[in-house]
N, C-alpha and C positions, 0 to 999 in steps of 0.2 A: 624593445619597451618590457619594463621589470614592473613587476606588484612590491612594492614596497612595503606591505604584510605579509607577503609567504614567501614571493621570490619566484612566481611563477610568470615565466616569458611568455608574451605576445608579441603578435606580428603588424597591429591595426590599432592603434589609440581607442576606437571605440570597443574593442573586445575589452583590452584592459581597463577602460570607466565603467563598462559592466559588470567585471570580475568585481572591480574595486568595491561596489556595491554590496556584495558579499560576505566582506569585512565590515563595513559601514554600517549596512542594515538601511542603507536611503534607497525612498522609494518615492523619487519623482514625479510617477505618472499615477495619476488616480483618475479611478469609473467616474463616470458622469452621472450612472445614477445612486451609488450607495456611498463613495467618497474613498471607499477600501482604495489603500497605494499599492503600488506594484514599482519594483526594481528592473522592469523592463517593460518596451511601450506595447509589443507581442502579447505579454503576460495579460497587460488591462485589456487589449482586444479580446482576447480570449473569452475572460473572466465575463466581460461586457455581454456575452452572447448566452449568459446564464439568466440575464434581466430582461432579453428581445427574445429567445429562444430560436435564436439563428443556429441550423445547425446545415451548414453546408457542405459535410465534405461523407459522401452515402457509397456505403458496401456493395460491391456491383453484382456479390454472392446472397445477398438474405434483404437487402435491401435496410439495414439498420442506419442511421444518421449519428453522426459526430459534429462535436463543437470545432477540432483540431484534426488535422492531417494525418500527424504523428499518431493520436490514437485511431484512424481509420487505419493505418497501415498494419500496426500490434493486432489489432482485431483481425483485418484478411490472414494472418497467417493462422487464426485457428480453422479457417475453412482450406487453407491449402497445405497446412501441416510445416509449416516452412519455419525452421528454427538458423536463423543465422549465429547464433553466438555460441560459440564450442567450447567449452573449458579446455584448457591447454593442460591440466593437470589426470582429467577422467575423459569417460564417453558421452559425458552427461552435454546436451545442445539446448539453447533457451529461445525463445519469442524477444527479449528482450533486451540490451547490455545493460540494463539496471540488473536483471537477475542473474546475469552471469557474474557481474562484478560483487553480487552479495553471495553466489555460489562458492566462488573462486577461494573467499576469506575463511572458509573453511579448511581449506588446502595448505592457506598460505598461515592460518590462524591470527590474521590481521585483524584486529578489533578498535577498529578508529574512533568508537564512541564511548567516551567515558564520562559516569556518575558525577554528578557534580557534588554529590556528599558522601560517596566510600570509593572504593580502588576497584568498583567494577568496570569492567570493559564488555563492548557487546558489538557483535558483527552488523547490526541491523539499528537503525536511530529509533523507530519506531520500540523496538526492545528494550533501546536504554530511556525512553521516555516514562513507560509502562512503569519500568521498575523504580526512577527519581519517584513517582506518585508513591509508593512505599515510605519514601522518605517524607516526601510534604505533607502526605494525605489528601492531597489531591483525588477527586472523583468526579469527574466530568461527565457521566453519563449516567442520567437519573433515570430511573422505572419509570414509563408512563400510565402506571397504573397505580403505583403506590409511592411511599419515601424514599426507599432504597435507591442507593449509589454506587457506581461501581468504578472501579480504575482502568475497565475493559470495554468496547464496546459491545466485545464478542460476550462478555461476563454477563452485560445486561440483557442483550439479545436471550440468554438460554434464560436467563431467570424469567424474565417478562411471558415467557411459554407458562410459565405456571397460573398465569390468570388468563392469556388470551387461549390456551389448550391446543395450541399447534403442535404438531408432532410429524416434525419433516424428514426421520429420518426411517426410512422401510425395510425393512428384511425380505430380501430377494425369494427366502426360500416360502415364508408360512405369511406375506404381508403384515406382520405386525408393524405397529408403529413407534418410536420412540423421540422423545423433546431433546435428547440429547446425544451424540455422535457413540461415547460411552455405553451406554444402554443397548444400542444397537451391535457393537463389538462384542458386549459379555453374554447379550442374547443370542449371536448366532453364534459362539460357543458351544452352545447348549445343542444345538446343530451336529456339528463336528462331534460331538460326544455319541447323539444318536446313530451316526456312520460309523463307530470304531475309531474316528481319527485323532 
């Protein structure tokens, strides 16, 4: 059985039907709490746990709980150090297949995410989404202290430190703290000069 949109082949009819929804955008499964639609029944079951607070999968190392078994499996690799996904081009290995796929595009120069407004193409979908906001002017991340809005969540978080005074980046030599990572990097260079490096 073959997808009529992209010619991808499937052995089972249900697999083909599920795949076709990625093209059509059909979402036949709805959350019984909020009405949000999903293309797969499994996805709605996982989503509904966000309403119920149900976390049936627990880490045997630290006790942290998760809504999905797959997320638990990836989390446990933090404890075991397992990195089962090996790059075929270099020595790097990864805990998740998606990390490997993204990394290998550096070697192959494959850029599957094309900007809708210009000729730019990207290795990662989120980088494409951020770039496209430069064209659309969309700024979805609003400061919770003032009226400023941002293209990226990380920019909003960094800006909010102006208001809340958080300084999460600490020098390991003198314990001075900084609002942004670049501030710490510049500061640490001053220590290197002190040691003649």
